[in-house]
C-alpha positions in Angstrom: 0.0 0.0 0.0 1.1 3.6 -0.8 1.4 6.2 2.0 -1.8 8.0 0.8 -3.6 4.7 0.7 -2.6 4.1 4.4 -3.6 7.7 5.3 -7.1 7.3 3.6 -7.6 3.8 5.1 -6.9 5.4 8.6 -9.6 7.9 8.2 -12.0 5.1 7.3 -10.9 2.9 10.1 -11.4 5.7 12.7 -14.9 6.3 11.7 -15.7 2.6 11.7 -14.2 2.2 15.1 -15.9 5.2 16.6 -19.2 4.2 15.1 -18.9 0.7 16.5 -18.6 2.2 20.0 -14.9 2.3 20.8 -13.7 5.2 22.9 -12.5 8.0 20.5 -9.1 8.7 21.9 -8.4 4.9 21.9 -9.6 4.7 18.3 -7.4 7.6 17.4 -4.4 6.3 19.2 -4.7 2.8 17.9 -5.2 3.7 14.3 -2.3 6.2 14.6 0.0 3.7 16.1 -0.6 0.9 13.5 -0.6 3.5 10.7 2.9 4.9 11.6 4.1 1.3 12.1 2.9 0.4 8.5 4.4 3.6 7.1 7.8 3.1 8.7 8.0 -0.7 9.2 9.6 -0.2 12.7 7.5 -0.5 15.8 10.0 1.8 17.7 8.9 4.8 15.6 5.3 4.9 16.8 6.4 4.3 20.3 8.6 7.3 20.1 5.8 9.3 18.3 3.5 8.5 21.1 5.9 9.8 23.8 6.6 12.9 21.8 2.8 13.5 21.2 2.1 13.2 24.9 5.0 15.5 25.9 4.3 18.2 23.2 0.6 18.1 23.3 0.0 19.1 26.9 3.2 20.3 28.3 2.5 23.9 27.5 1.1 26.1 30.4 -1.7 27.2 28.1 -3.5 23.9 28.7 -4.0 24.9 32.4 -7.0 26.8 31.1 -8.9 23.6 30.5 -9.2 22.4 34.2 -9.5 26.0 35.4 -12.6 26.8 33.3 -14.0 23.4 33.9 -13.7 23.8 37.7 -15.2 27.3 37.3 -18.3 26.0 35.4 -18.9 23.0 37.8 -18.7 25.3 40.9 -21.1 27.8 39.6 -23.5 25.0 38.5 -23.2 23.4 41.9 -24.1 26.8 43.5 -27.4 26.8 41.8 -26.8 29.9 39.7 -28.5 28.4 36.7 -31.8 28.2 38.6 -31.3 31.9 39.6 -30.7 32.9 36.1 -33.7 31.0 34.9 -35.9 32.7 37.4 -35.0 36.1 36.5 -35.2 35.3 32.6 -38.6 33.9 33.3 -39.7 37.2 35.1 -38.4 39.3 32.3 -40.1 37.4 29.4 -43.1 36.1 31.2 -45.7 38.2 29.1 -44.3 37.0 25.7 -45.8 34.2 23.8 -43.5 31.3 24.3 -42.0 33.2 27.2 -40.6 30.3 29.1 -38.8 29.1 26.0 -37.4 32.5 25.4 -36.4 32.6 29.1 -34.7 29.3 28.7 -32.6 30.6 25.7 -31.7 33.8 27.7 -30.7 31.9 30.8 -28.6 29.5 28.7 -26.8 32.4 27.0 -26.0 34.0 30.4 -25.0 30.6 31.9 -22.7 29.9 29.0 -20.9 33.2 29.6 -19.6 31.8 33.0 -19.4 28.0 32.2 -18.5 27.6 28.6 -19.9 24.1 28.6 -23.0 22.9 26.5 -23.1 19.7 28.5 -23.3 21.7 31.8 -26.0 23.8 30.3 -28.0 20.8 29.1 -27.9 19.0 32.4 -28.8 22.0 34.4 -31.7 23.3 32.4 -33.1 19.8 31.8 -33.7 19.8 35.6 -34.6 23.5 35.9 -36.7 24.5 32.9 -38.3 21.4 31.6 -40.5 20.6 34.6 -41.7 24.3 34.6 -42.4 24.4 30.9 -44.4 21.2 31.1 -46.2 22.5 34.1 -47.4 25.4 32.1 -48.7 23.4 29.2 -45.8 23.4 26.7 -45.6 20.3 24.6 -42.9 17.9 25.7 -41.2 17.8 22.2 -41.0 21.6 22.2 -39.8 21.7 25.7 -36.8 19.4 25.2 -36.0 20.9 21.8 -35.7 24.4 23.4 -33.3 23.1 26.0 -31.2 21.0 23.6 -31.0 23.9 21.1 -30.1 26.6 23.5 -27.5 24.4 25.3 -25.1 24.6 22.4 -24.6 28.2 23.2 -22.1 27.0 25.8 -19.7 26.0 23.0 -19.7 29.5 21.4 -20.2 32.2 24.0 -16.9 32.8 25.9 -15.3 31.5 27.9 -15.8 28.4 25.7 -13.6 25.3 26.0 -14.0 24.7 22.3 -12.6 28.1 21.5 -9.7 27.5 23.7 -8.8 24.2 22.1 -9.1 25.7 18.6 -6.8 28.7 19.6 -4.3 26.2 20.9 -4.4 23.9 17.8 -4.1 26.9 15.4 -1.8 29.0 17.7 -4.3 31.9 17.8 -4.9 34.2 20.8 -7.4 32.8 23.3 -8.5 36.3 24.0 -9.1 37.0 20.3 -11.2 33.9 20.0 -13.3 35.0 23.0 -13.9 38.4 21.5 -14.8 36.9 18.2 -17.5 34.7 19.9 -19.4 37.4 21.4 -21.4 38.8 18.5 -22.1 35.3 16.9 -23.2 34.0 20.3 -25.6 36.9 20.8 -26.8 36.6 17.2 -27.5 33.0 17.6 -29.4 33.6 20.9 -31.6 36.3 19.4 -32.3 34.0 16.4 -33.4 31.3 18.7 -35.7 33.7 20.7 -37.4 35.1 17.5 -37.9 31.6 16.2 -39.6 30.6 19.5 -41.7 33.7 19.4 -42.7 33.1 15.8 -43.5 29.3 16.5 -45.7 30.3 19.4 -47.5 32.9 17.3 -48.0 31.2 14.0 -47.8 27.5 14.9 -49.2 27.4 18.5 -50.0 23.7 18.4 -46.2 23.0 18.1 -45.6 24.9 21.3 -48.6 24.6 23.5 -51.1 22.0 24.6 -54.7 23.2 24.5 -55.4 25.4 27.5 -51.7 25.7 28.5 -49.8 28.7 29.8 -51.8 31.4 31.7 -49.4 34.3 31.2 -50.3 36.0 34.4 -49.7 32.9 36.4 -46.4 32.1 34.7 -43.6 32.2 37.3 -43.2 34.1 40.5 -43.0 37.9 41.1 -39.5 39.2 41.9 -38.5 42.4 43.5 -35.7 44.6 42.3 -33.6 43.5 45.3 -34.2 39.8 44.6 -33.1 40.3 40.9 -29.9 42.2 41.9 -29.1 39.4 44.4 -29.5 36.8 41.7 -27.7 38.7 39.0 -24.8 40.1 40.9 -22.8 36.9 41.0 -23.1 36.5 37.3 -22.1 40.1 36.5 -19.1 39.8 38.9 -17.7 36.7 37.4 -18.2 37.8 33.8 -16.5 41.1 34.7 -13.6 39.2 36.3 -13.0 36.7 33.5 -13.9 38.4 30.2 -13.2 42.0 31.5 -9.7 40.9 32.6 -9.0 39.2 29.3 -10.4 42.1 27.2 -8.6 44.7 29.0 -5.3 42.9 29.2 -5.1 42.5 33.0 -5.2 38.7 32.7 -4.0 36.1 30.3 -6.6 33.5 29.6 -5.0 31.1 32.2 -5.0 33.8 34.9 -8.5 34.6 34.0 -9.5 31.0 34.4 -7.9 30.9 37.9 -9.6 34.1 38.9 -12.9 32.8 37.7 -12.4 29.5 39.5 -11.7 31.4 42.9 -14.6 33.7 42.3 -17.0 30.8 41.6 -15.8 29.1 44.8 -16.5 32.3 46.7 -19.9 32.5 45.3 -20.7 28.8 46.0 -19.6 29.3 49.6 -21.5 32.6 50.0 -24.7 30.9 48.8 -24.2 28.1 51.4 -24.7 25.5 48.7 -21.2 24.0 48.8 -20.3 21.2 51.3 -16.9 19.6 51.7 -18.4 16.4 50.1 -19.8 18.5 47.2 -16.5 20.3 46.7 -14.6 17.0 46.5 -17.2 15.8 44.0 -16.6 18.9 41.9 -12.8 18.4 42.1 -13.1 14.7 41.0 -15.5 15.7 38.1 -13.0 18.4 36.9 -10.2 15.8 37.0 -12.3 13.5 34.8 -13.2 16.3 32.3 -9.6 17.3 32.2 -8.2 13.9 31.7 -10.6 13.0 28.9 -9.9 16.2 27.0 -6.1 15.9 27.4 -6.1 12.2 26.4 -8.1 13.1 23.4 -5.5 15.8 22.5 -2.7 13.4 22.8 -4.3 11.0 20.6 -5.3 13.7 18.1 -1.8 15.1 18.1 -0.4 11.5 17.3 -3.1 11.1 14.5 -2.2 14.5 12.9 1.5 13.5 12.9 0.6 10.1 11.3 -1.4 12.0 8.6 1.6 14.3 8.1 3.9 11.3 7.7 1.5 9.8 5.1 1.3 13.2 3.3 -2.4 13.2 3.3 -2.9 16.9 4.3 -0.5 18.0 1.5 -2.2 15.7 -1.1 -5.7 16.7 -0.1 -4.7 20.4 -0.3 -3.2 20.0 -3.7 -6.2 18.0 -4.9 -8.7 20.8 -3.6 -6.7 23.5 -5.3 -6.4 21.4 -8.6 -10.3 21.2 -8.6 -10.5 24.9 -8.5 -13.4 25.0 -6.1 -12.7 28.6 -5.1 -13.4 30.0 -1.7 -17.2 29.3 -1.8 -16.7 25.7 -2.9 -14.2 25.0 -0.2 -16.4 26.5 2.5 -19.4 24.5 1.2 -17.3 21.2 1.3 -16.1 22.2 4.9 -19.5 22.8 6.3 -20.9 19.7 4.9 -18.1 17.6 6.4 -18.6 19.4 9.8 -22.2 18.5 9.8 -21.7 15.0 8.6 -18.9 14.3 11.2 -21.2 15.8 13.9 -23.5 12.8 13.4 -21.1 10.4 14.8 -18.3 12.5 16.7 -18.3 15.1 19.5 -17.2 18.6 18.9 -13.7 18.3 20.4 -12.9 15.3 18.1 -14.2 17.0 15.0 -12.1 20.2 15.6 -9.0 18.0 16.3 -9.3 15.8 13.3 -10.7 18.1 10.5 -8.9 21.4 11.3 -5.4 20.1 10.6 -6.6 18.7 7.3 -8.0 22.0 6.1 -5.3 24.4 7.4 -2.9 23.8 4.4 -5.8 24.5 2.0 -6.7 27.8 3.7 -3.3 29.3 4.1 -3.0 30.4 0.5 -6.5 31.9 0.6 -5.3 34.4 3.3 -8.4 33.9 5.5 -8.6 35.0 9.1 -8.0 32.0 11.2 -9.9 33.5 14.1 -13.1 33.8 11.9 -12.5 30.3 10.6 -12.5 29.1 14.3 -16.0 30.5 14.8 -17.3 28.9 11.7 -15.7 25.6 12.9 -17.2 25.7 16.3 -20.7 26.7 15.1 -20.7 23.9 12.3 -19.3 21.3 14.7 -22.2 22.4 17.3 -24.8 21.4 14.8 -23.6 17.9 15.4 -24.7 18.1 19.0 -28.3 18.2 17.9 -28.2 15.6 15.1 -28.6 11.8 15.3 -27.1 9.3 15.7 -24.7 10.9 18.4 -26.2 14.3 19.3 -24.4 14.6 22.6 -26.7 17.4 24.1 -29.8 15.3 23.1 -28.4 12.3 24.8 -27.6 14.2 28.0 -31.1 15.7 28.1 -32.8 12.3 27.6 -30.6 10.5 30.2 -31.1 13.3 32.7 -34.9 13.4 32.3 -35.7 9.7 33.1 -39.2 10.5 31.8 -41.0 7.6 29.9 -43.2 10.3 28.3 -40.2 11.7 26.4 -38.4 9.4 23.9 -34.9 10.2 22.4 -36.6 10.6 19.1 -38.7 13.5 20.7 -35.6 15.2 21.7 -34.0 15.0 18.3 -37.2 16.2 16.6 -37.7 19.0 18.9 -34.0 20.0 18.5 -34.2 19.9 14.6 -35.6 23.5 14.1 -32.7 24.8 16.2 -30.2 23.0 14.2 -31.6 24.6 11.0 -31.4 28.0 12.7 -27.7 27.4 13.6 -27.1 26.5 9.9 -28.6 29.7 8.8 -26.5 31.8 11.3 -23.5 29.8 10.2 -24.1 30.8 6.5 -24.6 34.4 7.6 -21.2 34.5 9.5 -19.5 33.0 6.3 -21.0 35.6 4.1 -20.3 38.4 6.6 -17.0 37.6 8.4 -17.1 41.0 10.0 -19.8 39.7 12.4 -17.1 37.9 14.2 -14.1 40.2 13.6 -15.7 43.5 14.3 -14.0 44.0 17.7 -10.6 42.7 16.7 
């Protein structure tokens, strides 16, 4: 077999192994190891490559942002801030059609700005908003769809772990990636809100059961002091983390540390964090960090294997020879992102597909920060699409409700996946939407 044939076979084998249920880092590492062995004919080479990948991939201090922001998100979630945000958002939007749905989107957007995790958003708002929406007569399918759709905001609105990983892979500024994610994140949130309002107005049977939602009874009344008490911790943390990065006071790593300390103070002040709970948060942070770093090591080894096989260079030359142009390349890229999203998680997509396309994009002189926003949004769509749809699976497993099937979650989330695709196309056409503040 030629080197290119081995490289192509490795791509197919990874997809087959992952689809068959093998743990993604194991699939990447195994195929990379065997691929390098076949390419060089010496088992010592892949062993050396594995050690180099492990050392070079996670030795940089930059990777400290991963556990710090994970710890921050878990602490703030444990402190019950998600429920506070939801109550305030519900009070603000209570008189609009589909108000609870819009409140869920708004609360998810705010929650994303202090956690950066779609999985955290999905798990929190499954328990917070779904019971309330069902109580006020919203259809189960619409209810789970809103939570699934809005949960993906955690991957885009800074501080997003996905933006951090992309910045590390492409050697871009984490601060610039955060700044670039603000407008697209707001745009996507507004698009979700408008879509919910439109569905509630023009297709009410999709949203409400007959006789559901008496507006004047929806939610509890809040005083100005209560709203201030609920909102202050959020404003404080956003100011510390994002304000510190944007003003240049903190590096991304320092901002993560400051945010983690701030989240700990908030959790203790709210008296919702016990020693047992804190230990559980630390253990979960370790699990998240270990899984991400293991995936980074495996993906680094796979990228090196592809480089040895010459696949990125060959793929770049083939694309250029076809003369697809910028529009054609972006269409191919988005289609691949969406298709890969049906079987892979967002981190895996970014780590596998970005190194393949970087050699193609370099001659086009595109802005890699903008390309990162496009990549994250495109990969996010996969969180809502079968068969994997990580956010949909998290919601379904957290519900434990026999009335709501997994298919209901996917069907309910489908309109939000289409909205994300429309916003993605808009950002591709108008790159300034993500670069205006840079």
